[in-house]
C-alpha positions in Angstrom: -0.3 -14.0 -36.4 2.8 -12.3 -37.3 4.7 -11.0 -34.1 4.6 -7.5 -35.9 0.9 -7.4 -36.5 -1.0 -5.5 -34.2 -3.1 -7.6 -31.8 -7.0 -7.8 -31.9 -8.1 -6.1 -28.6 -11.8 -6.3 -27.4 -13.1 -4.3 -24.4 -16.4 -5.2 -22.6 -17.7 -4.3 -19.4 -18.1 -7.3 -17.1 -20.8 -8.0 -14.5 -20.4 -5.5 -11.8 -18.5 -6.8 -8.8 -18.6 -3.6 -6.6 -21.0 -1.2 -5.8 -20.9 1.9 -8.1 -21.6 4.5 -5.6 -25.1 5.4 -7.0 -27.9 4.5 -4.9 -31.6 5.1 -5.6 -30.4 7.7 -8.3 -28.4 9.7 -5.9 -24.9 10.4 -7.1 -21.7 9.2 -5.1 -20.0 11.4 -2.9 -17.2 12.0 -5.0 -19.3 13.5 -7.6 -19.9 17.4 -7.1 -22.8 17.5 -9.7 -25.0 15.3 -11.7 -23.3 15.7 -15.1 -20.0 14.0 -13.8 -17.8 17.2 -14.7 -16.8 18.1 -11.1 -15.4 15.9 -8.6 -14.0 15.8 -4.9 -12.2 13.7 -2.4 -15.1 12.4 -0.5 -13.8 10.9 2.7 -16.1 11.3 5.5 -13.4 12.2 8.0 -10.6 14.7 6.9 -7.9 12.8 5.5 -8.1 15.5 2.8 -8.0 19.1 3.7 -7.7 21.9 1.2 -4.7 24.1 1.3 -5.1 27.8 2.5 -4.3 30.6 0.3 -1.4 31.7 2.6 0.1 28.2 2.3 0.0 28.3 -1.5 1.8 31.8 -1.5 4.4 30.3 1.0 5.0 27.3 -1.4 5.2 29.7 -4.4 8.0 31.5 -2.7 9.7 28.4 -1.5 9.9 26.7 -4.8 10.9 30.0 -6.6 13.5 31.1 -3.9 14.6 28.0 -2.2 14.1 25.4 -4.9 16.4 22.3 -4.0 19.8 22.3 -5.6 20.4 19.4 -8.2 23.6 17.8 -7.3 26.1 17.6 -9.9 26.6 14.0 -9.7 22.7 13.2 -9.7 23.0 11.0 -13.0 25.4 8.9 -11.5 23.6 8.7 -8.0 20.5 7.5 -9.7 21.3 4.3 -11.5 20.2 4.0 -15.2 20.3 1.0 -17.6 19.1 0.2 -21.0 15.8 -1.8 -20.4 15.7 -5.5 -21.3 12.1 -5.6 -20.6 12.8 -9.0 -18.8 13.0 -10.9 -22.2 15.4 -13.4 -21.1 14.9 -16.9 -21.8 13.3 -18.8 -19.0 11.4 -15.9 -17.7 8.1 -16.3 -19.7 6.1 -17.5 -16.4 6.9 -14.3 -14.5 5.3 -11.0 -14.7 7.5 -8.0 -15.4 7.5 -4.2 -14.4 10.0 -1.8 -15.9 10.5 1.6 -14.5 10.7 4.2 -17.0 11.0 7.4 -14.8 8.8 9.3 -12.6 5.4 7.5 -12.5 5.7 5.3 -15.6 6.0 1.7 -15.3 5.7 -0.9 -18.2 4.2 -4.0 -16.8 4.0 -7.3 -19.0 2.1 -10.1 -17.5 3.1 -13.8 -17.9 3.2 -15.1 -21.2 0.5 -17.7 -22.1 1.2 -21.0 -23.6 2.1 -20.8 -27.2 2.2 -16.8 -27.2 5.2 -14.7 -28.0 4.7 -12.4 -25.1 2.1 -11.5 -22.3 -0.4 -8.6 -22.1 1.6 -5.2 -21.8 0.2 -2.1 -19.8 1.9 0.9 -19.5 1.0 3.6 -16.8 1.4 7.3 -16.8 4.1 7.4 -19.7 5.8 10.8 -19.9 8.9 11.1 -22.1 8.9 14.8 -22.8 11.8 16.9 -21.3 9.5 19.2 -19.4 6.1 18.3 -17.5 4.5 21.6 -18.7 2.3 22.7 -21.4 5.5 24.2 -22.9 8.8 22.6 -23.9 10.6 25.8 -23.3 9.2 26.6 -19.6 8.5 24.5 -16.7 10.4 21.7 -14.7 13.0 20.0 -16.8 14.3 16.5 -16.3 17.6 16.2 -14.3 17.8 12.4 -15.2 17.5 10.8 -18.7 14.9 8.5 -20.1 16.4 5.1 -19.9 15.3 4.5 -23.7 13.5 6.5 -26.4 9.8 6.3 -26.5 10.1 4.7 -29.9 11.9 1.9 -28.4 9.1 0.8 -25.9 7.5 -2.5 -26.9 4.1 -2.5 -28.4 1.7 -2.1 -25.5 -1.9 -3.2 -25.3 -3.3 -0.8 -22.8 -2.3 2.8 -21.8 -3.6 3.5 -18.2 -3.6 7.1 -17.1 -4.2 8.1 -13.4 -5.1 11.7 -13.8 -4.5 14.8 -16.1 -1.6 16.6 -14.7 1.2 17.1 -17.0 3.8 14.7 -15.2 1.4 12.0 -15.8 -0.6 12.8 -19.0 1.8 13.7 -21.7 0.3 14.3 -25.4 3.6 13.7 -27.4 4.4 10.4 -25.6 0.8 9.2 -25.8 0.8 10.0 -29.7 4.1 8.2 -30.2 2.8 5.0 -28.3 -0.5 5.1 -30.3 1.5 5.4 -33.5 3.4 2.3 -33.1 2.1 0.1 -36.2 2.7 -3.0 -34.1 0.0 -1.9 -31.3 -3.6 -1.4 -31.2 -3.4 -0.1 -27.7 -6.6 1.1 -25.8 -6.5 4.0 -23.5 -8.0 4.0 -20.0 -8.8 7.1 -18.0 -11.2 8.2 -15.2 -14.3 10.2 -15.8 -14.3 13.5 -17.9 -10.8 12.7 -19.3 -11.7 11.1 -22.8 -13.1 14.2 -24.9 -10.0 16.0 -24.4 -7.7 13.2 -25.0 -9.6 12.3 -28.2 -9.1 15.6 -29.6 -5.6 16.0 -28.5 -4.5 12.7 -29.6 -6.5 12.8 -32.9 -7.8 9.4 -32.1 -11.4 8.1 -32.0 -13.3 8.1 -28.8 -14.0 4.4 -29.3 -10.3 3.9 -28.5 -10.4 5.7 -25.1 -12.5 4.1 -22.3 -13.5 6.3 -19.4 -14.4 4.7 -16.0 -15.7 5.7 -12.7 -14.2 4.6 -9.3 -15.1 0.8 -8.9 -15.9 0.4 -12.5 -14.2 -2.5 -14.4 -13.4 -3.4 -18.0 -12.4 -6.8 -19.4 -9.7 -6.7 -22.1 -9.5 -9.7 -24.6 -6.0 -9.5 -26.4 -5.2 -12.0 -29.2 -1.4 -12.1 -28.5 1.0 -13.1 -31.5 2.1 -16.8 -31.5 5.6 -17.7 -30.7 5.6 -19.8 -33.8 5.9 -18.4 -37.3 2.4 -18.2 -38.9 0.9 -19.8 -35.7 -2.6 -18.8 -34.5 -3.1 -16.0 -32.0 -3.3 -16.8 -28.3 -6.2 -15.2 -26.5 -5.5 -13.7 -23.2 -7.8 -11.8 -20.7 -7.1 -9.0 -18.3 -9.5 -7.1 -15.9 -8.9 -3.4 -15.3 -10.2 -1.9 -12.3 -10.5 1.8 -11.7 -10.3 2.5 -7.8 -10.2 5.6 -5.4 -7.1 7.8 -4.8 -6.6 11.1 -3.0 -5.6 13.7 -5.4 -6.8 16.5 -7.5 -6.8 17.3 -11.3 -6.4 20.3 -13.8 -4.4 21.2 -16.8 -5.2 24.9 -16.8 -6.1 27.6 -14.4 -9.7 27.1 -14.8 -10.3 23.2 -14.9 -9.2 22.4 -11.5 -11.5 19.3 -10.1 -13.4 19.0 -13.7 -11.8 15.5 -14.4 -11.6 12.5 -12.2 -8.3 11.0 -10.7 -7.7 7.3 -9.8 -5.7 4.4 -8.9 -6.0 1.2 -11.0 -5.8 -2.5 -10.6 -4.6 -5.0 -13.4 -5.9 -8.6 -12.8 -4.3 -11.4 -15.3 -7.2 -14.0 -15.3 -5.0 -16.8 -16.3 -2.2 -16.4 -13.9 -4.1 -14.4 -11.4 -1.2 -12.0 -10.9 -2.7 -8.7 -9.6 -0.9 -5.2 -9.9 -1.9 -2.1 -8.1 -0.9 1.3 -9.5 -1.4 4.2 -7.1 -0.7 6.9 -9.7 -0.4 10.2 -7.7 -2.0 10.2 -4.4 -1.9 11.6 -0.9 -2.7 9.6 2.5 -3.4 12.1 5.0 -3.3 15.7 5.5 -0.7 17.0 7.9 -0.7 20.7 9.1 2.4 22.2 10.9 2.5 21.2 14.4 0.3 18.1 13.9 1.4 14.6 14.9 1.3 12.6 11.6 0.5 9.2 13.5 -2.6 10.9 14.8 -4.3 12.5 11.9 -6.9 10.6 9.8 -5.7 8.6 6.9 -7.5 7.8 3.5 -9.5 4.6 3.6 -9.3 3.9 0.0 -6.3 1.8 0.1 -7.4 -0.7 2.9 -10.6 -0.8 1.2 -8.8 -1.9 -2.0 -6.7 -4.4 -0.2 -9.8 -6.0 1.3 -11.8 -6.2 -2.1 -9.2 -7.4 -4.0 -7.5 -9.8 -1.4 -4.1 -8.0 -1.6 -1.8 -7.7 -4.5 1.2 -9.4 -5.9 2.9 -6.0 -6.7 2.1 -2.4 -5.8 3.5 0.6 -7.7 3.7 3.5 -5.2 4.8 7.2 -5.1 7.6 8.1 -2.5 8.3 11.7 -3.7 7.0 15.4 -4.1 6.0 15.5 -0.4 7.6 18.8 1.1 6.5 21.3 2.5 4.4 18.8 4.2 1.8 21.2 5.2 1.0 21.9 1.5 1.7 18.6 -0.2 0.4 16.0 2.2 -3.1 15.9 1.2 -2.3 15.0 -2.5 1.5 13.4 -2.5 2.4 10.5 -0.4 5.8 10.7 1.6 8.0 7.6 2.0 6.2 7.0 5.4 3.0 7.1 3.7 3.9 4.8 1.0 5.1 2.2 3.6 1.5 2.6 5.2 -0.3 2.3 1.9 1.7 -0.7 1.1 0.5 -2.4 4.3 -2.9 -1.3 3.7 -3.0 -2.9 0.4 -1.8 -6.1 1.6 0.8 -6.2 -1.1 3.5 -8.8 -1.2 6.1 -6.3 -3.0 6.1 -2.7 -3.9 8.3 -0.5 -6.4 9.0 3.1 -5.8 8.2 5.8 -8.3 7.2 9.5 -8.6 10.8 10.6 -7.9 14.1 11.3 -9.4 12.7 12.9 -12.5 11.7 16.5 -12.0 11.9 19.2 -9.2 8.3 19.6 -8.4 8.6 20.3 -4.5 11.2 21.4 -1.9 12.6 18.1 -0.5 16.3 17.2 -1.6 16.1 15.3 -4.8 18.0 12.3 -3.4 16.2 12.3 -0.2 12.9 10.0 -1.0 14.7 6.6 -1.3 17.1 7.2 1.6 14.0 8.2 3.7 12.0 5.1 2.4 14.7 2.8 3.6 14.4 4.4 7.1 10.7 4.3 7.1 10.8 0.5 6.0 13.1 -0.4 8.8 10.9 1.3 11.3 7.8 -0.4 10.0 9.5 -3.8 9.7 9.4 -3.9 6.0 12.5 -5.6 4.5 14.4 -3.9 1.5 13.4 -6.8 -0.7 9.7 -6.1 -0.1 9.7 -2.6 -1.0 12.3 -2.1 -3.7 13.7 1.1 -5.4 14.6 0.1 -9.0 17.1 1.7 -11.2 15.9 3.7 -14.3 15.2 1.0 -16.9 15.5 -1.9 -14.5 13.0 -4.8 -14.9 11.7 -6.5 -11.6 10.1 -9.9 -12.0 7.3 -11.0 -9.8 
């Protein structure tokens, strides 16, 4: 197979390893109806509590009147480099994760013997200037993308955590799917596929919709490293797992599509990657002690079921005001707790440094993460903060 030819990708449903949530025909607790068109955060104790109307009004005025200033030196304060994608000779046996801004990571799994590369998975790619329905209105980037979307290597899987505009961006997705060297398949949680198929003008057969604890097996025929050599088959398992968030792209479709975290498991090297997407960990109201409120059990459950992870990609930003954002956005302290719950060996930070979405200072998340790691006994080389475009090997 030529290295420029799109690989053949087969997607199948493997034998179920985890309970689906359906029992005797009764729907799981995160489903609000039987048609799989409304969802909720189901935790039996209140790690998720809905914001009050007055809290939303207060948040609106806070973001409108007291939006954090963007420092003049912000672009030099957040390092950026042109991605190398970890293609240096001798790195073939390593898995690679490259931060491309906000919640977007490109992960390349170890290269199988005889192949030119490993399986590539990209998470929540957004390369538009604004995370908004419009490119003339809404939050604009205050840092640059480290490369053009057309410069991203051909990917085999596009994995989306949920449908908010800072995680699901139609122009970026169209550009990735248009790459002639790619036959990428798209993976989403329930009730996202029909919208994406129409918006992307791509067949539904290319978009795979999963519920929490569903899995899919990808068999990818990778290009050979030898000219005119035979393709090399690789197998990767994708698992859709719970997270604590919400969904919606308009004022009328909130809760109509499911949100999720994802696990990628390379069945040859056994490297396991956890992608949290966008998630909260606990709901903290004004005056409450964060250490005493209930926490979401989904992360400890994933850590137990998967036996830990080689790498966790975890959000650290968009957490203030805490009383409004805590139920759906992890703070640095939450991220450290999630890291421990997952039993991950390493973590990389994300969901910061791109758009002003909430009220904390734009450079606070990494500084606060370092303090929270020190308090929790997590070393700096366990929970890293990559530069934009930087590739981490694991």
